N, C-alpha and C positions, 0 to 999 in steps of 0.2 A: 543658629546656623542655617545659611540659605539651602534650601532644598528644591529639587525639581518638582513642580506640581504633577501629580499623577491622577489617573482615573480609578475611582473606587465605586463599589456597589454594595448596597445593603438591602436586606429585605424590607418591604413595607410594613412587615409585622414586627420589625426589630431584629436584633441579633448582631452578629459580628460582621464588621465591614470587611470587604475582600478587594484587594488591589488587582486590577486587571492589566496594568501597564508596566510592571517591573521589568519586562523583557526589553523594553526600549527606554533607555536611560536618557530621556529627553523630557522637556517640560511641555505640559499641555497648554494649548492656546497659543495665540500669535504674539510673540515677543519682539517682532521686528520693528525697529524705529524707522519712522519716515515723516515727511512733511506734506504729503499729497493725499493722505487718507488716514482716517482713524480705524484701527482695527476693531471690529465689532466683538464685544464679549460673546463667546460661544458656549451656550449651555449644551452639554452632550445630548444628542438626538437619538432617541430609540427608534429602532424599526418597529413596524406594526406588530410583528409576532414576538417581540421582546428578545430575539436571539442576537441582536447586534446593537452596538452604539456607534455613532459617528462623531469624531471629534478631531480637532487639528492638533498638530505637534509642530514646534519650532525646532529646526534641525539644520545646523551649519549654514545659517544665513537664509534658509528657505523656510516656508511654512506650508505643510501639506495636510490634506484631509485623509484620515484613516478610518477604516471599518474595524471595530474591535468585537471579537466574539465574546458574548456575555458570559459564556460558560467556561471557556478555556483561556481567554485573554489573547488568543491569537490575533495578530495585527495584519491588516492588509492595507498598503498604500493605495489610495485611489487617485492621487495626483503625483506627478513626477516632474523633475527638472528644476531649473533655477527660477522659481516663481514665488509669489506671495499670495496665499489664500487668506484674504482679509475678513471674509464673511461667508457664512454657509446658511442656506435655508432649504428645507426638504418637505415634501408633501406628507400627509398623514400616514401614507403607506410606507414611507421610508425608501421609495424607489426613484422618484424624480427629485433632482437637486438643482438649485441655482447657487452659483459661487461667484463671489467677487475676486478676481484674480488680476494681479499686476506683475510687472517685471521691472528690472532696472532701466528699461528704455520705453516702457508703456505704462502710463497711469492705469489704474484698475478699470476693468470692464466686467459685465455680467456674463457668465458662461452657463450654459444649460447642458444637463446630461441626465440619462436614465441608466440605473444600475443593470449591468448584464453579467450576472455571476459575481466575479471579483473584480470586474472592470467597470470604469465610469467614463465612457467616451464623452468628451466635452466639445461643445461648439460655441462660438461667441454669439451673443444676443445683441450686444451694443458695440459701438466704436465711437464713443462720445468725443474723443479727443483727435479724431482723424484730421480735421481741418488744421488744428494747431500743430500737430505732429508733422503735417506736410509743409508747414511754414518755418520750421526750425531744424537745426541739426543737433541731435543728441549724441552723447558720448556713451559707447557700450563699455562698461567696466570689465576688466580682466581680473579673474580670481588668481590669488597665490597663496601659498602656504609657507610659513617659516618654521623651522625646528629649532628649538631653544637648547641649550647645552644639557638640560636634564631630560630631553626627549619630548617635551611638551610641544605640540604643533599649534601654531597660531594662524588663524585664517585672516586674509585681507583681500582688498581690491584696489586696483589702480585705474583711474579714469583720466584718459588723455584729453587735451583740447580737441574739439571736433575738426578743427583745421590743422591738425598736427602735421608737421613737416619733419622728415628724417634729417638729422645733422643739426637740428636747431635745439638750443638748451632752453628749458622752461623752468619757472619757479615752482615750488612744491608747497601744497597745503595739506597737512595732516590733520584729520578730524578724529576726535575721541568721543565715543557715544556716551549718553547718560545711563543712569540706572544705579549701579553698574550692571545690574542683572537684567539686561536687555541684549539685543544684538543688532548690529548693522547687517544688511542683507540684500536680498534680491527683490527690493521694491524700488519704486521710482522716487528718487530723492531730488526734488527741484533745486534745493540749495547747492547740492554738489554739481548739478548740471550747469547752474548759473555761473559758478566759479570756474568750471572747465571751460565754458564759453568765453570767459574773460582771459583765457590763456594760461590757466593754472593746471598742473598735474595734481589731481586730488586723490589722496591715499587715505583709506580708512579700513578699520579692521576690528576684530573681536579679541581683546586681550583677556587674560585670565580674570574670572569674575563674571564674564558674559553668560548669557543664556545660549540655548541652542546646542550645548554640548553635554557631556556627562556631568553628573552632580559634583564630583570632586573638582572639576574644572571651574565650576561656578562658585563653589564653597571656599576654595583655597585662599581667598583674600579676606575671609571673615576676620574682623578685628585687626586687619593688617593691610589697609590701603596704602599705596605708595611704595610697595615692595615688588612682588612678582608682577602686578599689573603694570607698574612703572617700567620694569624690565621689558615687558612685551611691547609697551608703547615705544620704547627706545629701539626695539628690534624692528618695529614697523618703520620708524624714522630711518633706521640704517638701510633697510630694504629700499626705501624711496630714494634715498641720496645716492644709492649705487646704481639706479636706473641710468642707462647711457644717455638719455635725453633730459635728465634732471640736473639742474644747476644747484649743487649742494650749498652754494653760498647764498642762495635765495630761497630759504625754507621758512615756513610759518606753521604754528600749531593752533588749533581751535577746538573748542568743545563746550557743551552745555550741561548744566546740573552736575552729575558726577563728572562728566567730560570737563565742566568748568573747574571742578575740584582738581582734576588731573592736570589741566592746563596751568593752574596756579602752582601745583606741586612741582611740575616739570620746570618751570622757569626759576623756581627756588633751588633747583638741583643741577641744572645745566644752563649754559648760555649759548647752546648750539643754534637756536632759532633766532632769525632776524626780527620777528615780531610774533605777537600772540593775540588771540581774541578769546576772552573768557566771558561766557554767557550764563546767566542765572546760576552762578557759581556758589561753592562753599569755600570759605576761607578759615573759619574758626569753629570747631566742633563744640567748644564749651559754650559759646553763646547760642549756637544753633539748637542745643537742646531745649532751650526756653523760649525760642521764637518760631520754630517751624510748626506747621499744622500736622506734622508726623513725628512728634517727640518720641524718641525711643525710651522705653521704660528703663529704670536704672539697672545696670549689669545685664543688659540683654544683648542687642547686636554690638553695642560698645560697653567696655567695662567701666564701672564706676559711675558717678554722677557729679555735677558741679557744685552741689551744696552740702557735701560732707565726706563722701567716700573719695577714693583716689581717682582723679580725673586726668592724671598725668598722661595716660595712654591717649586720651582724646586730643590733648594739647600736642603730643608728640606727632599726631597725624594731622595736625592742622597746618595748612600752607602758610598761615600768618606767622608761625614760629620761625619760618625760613625767608620771610620777605626781605630781610636785609641782604640776601644774597642775590636778589633779582636785579638783572641788568637789561632785561628784554623789554622793548617797548610794548605796552599793554593797552588794548582796547577792552574796556569793561562795559558789558551790556547787562542791564537788569531792569526788572519790571516792578513798579511800586505795588502792583497788586499780587505779586508772587507770595504765596503763602507756604509753599514747599521749601524754597530756599529764600528766605526773606531778604529784602533789599539791604538790611544791615550787613549781610555777608559781603555784598559788593562795596558798601560804604567803607567797611573796615579795611578791605583790600586797597581801595582807592586812597583813603587818608594816609595809610602807611607809605604807599609808594610816593605820594606828594611829599610827605615829610623827608622821605629819602632822596627827593629831587630826581626821581626817575621820570622817564616819559610815559605819561599815562593819560587816557581820555576816558571819561565816565559818561555813558549814554543812559539816561533814566527814561523809561517809558511809563506813561501815566497809569493811574489806578485801575482803569478798565482792562489793562492788560494782566496777564497771569504768567504762571510757570510755563504755559504752552504757547507763548506769543508766537514763536517761530513756526508753529504747526497749525494753530487754530485762531491766531489773534486777528485783529482788524487788518484788512487787506492793505490799507495805506501804511500802517506801521510795520507790517511785514516787509513791504517794498522798501520802506525807509531803512529798516535794519539791514537788509541785503545791500542796499546802496552804501551805507556807511562802512560795512564790513569790506566791501569791494574797494572803496576808496582807501581805507586804511591799508589793506594789503598792497594795492597799487602804489601808495606812497612809500612803502618800505621795501618792496621787492621788485619794483620796475627796473628795467635795464638802465644802468648808468645813474 
């Protein structure tokens, strides 16, 4: 069962561990997905006198630094706002801090501050992207929330083209993040900005299963992908299509990893999208068990196993089971060096769609690429990938 990571302490002499962060039902660490930085793993930092620990939490699209009282577990937020604290370093005294902080409109820069009681005033030390930012027009996302019929609130953002004109209708691109236990949020996402600059309304959000919320929100899709999460993705699509400047006849869906699974699942359950882009996706849970570098133990995250016990649940949650329902033109992107979602997943999806005579293009990237091509792959191939996605979208969603 997925659980929020929490901060625990135990005496160096042994004894019972004690959780300090039960009061804040959020996961420790930076779970925000992006393509312009890699979040640094943060080992909790002790103050010199051992009275506090400093650690980040992911919360509703942001990531903030907190001070945690080692005796009581009392939490103090040291950063605020719609930002992404991607890395933290502190001096031996636990007083001076350097933070890598980004936002939806600015890639990360280094900030410096000195603790003053429960406050950490910060000032920027770098402005490494000043020249580039002065040469481009970036889009500032607008946050929104959807309330589902059962009362669940789903967070999302909409990013309009930087040359947006009122009265004009724009095509819509809906993104689904990977994980699923990660979050979209308040970090600079170059891919989103690139598509907004091409004239797309980019919509993205955090359906059930995402991090950054309470534990039941992330755990409710356990052994049940394609149900509550699918409902939330469709609610995000409904919101996007209802925007007064959105052309609901020109919408697309895209996603990678779990987002690729969901993209495959969506097109097998609805024909509402004009085209789709599935990246490093999952199509068949039965074969995935024996080919991924992260094979789930039998009867763990998924029930059963493919070599004896009942694997029906895994097949029932496989998009390949529903591929004969697909009528949406598909661009498949996959890397031959992907060990997490092996390329056989993309191959099965492609072959099935070809046999069914559906419109499909399969782009294979070479062995030196991996599951993280879009975020940390070779620059020329990252550019090639974005170009191919843009041309695919333009070819299916352009006016006329």
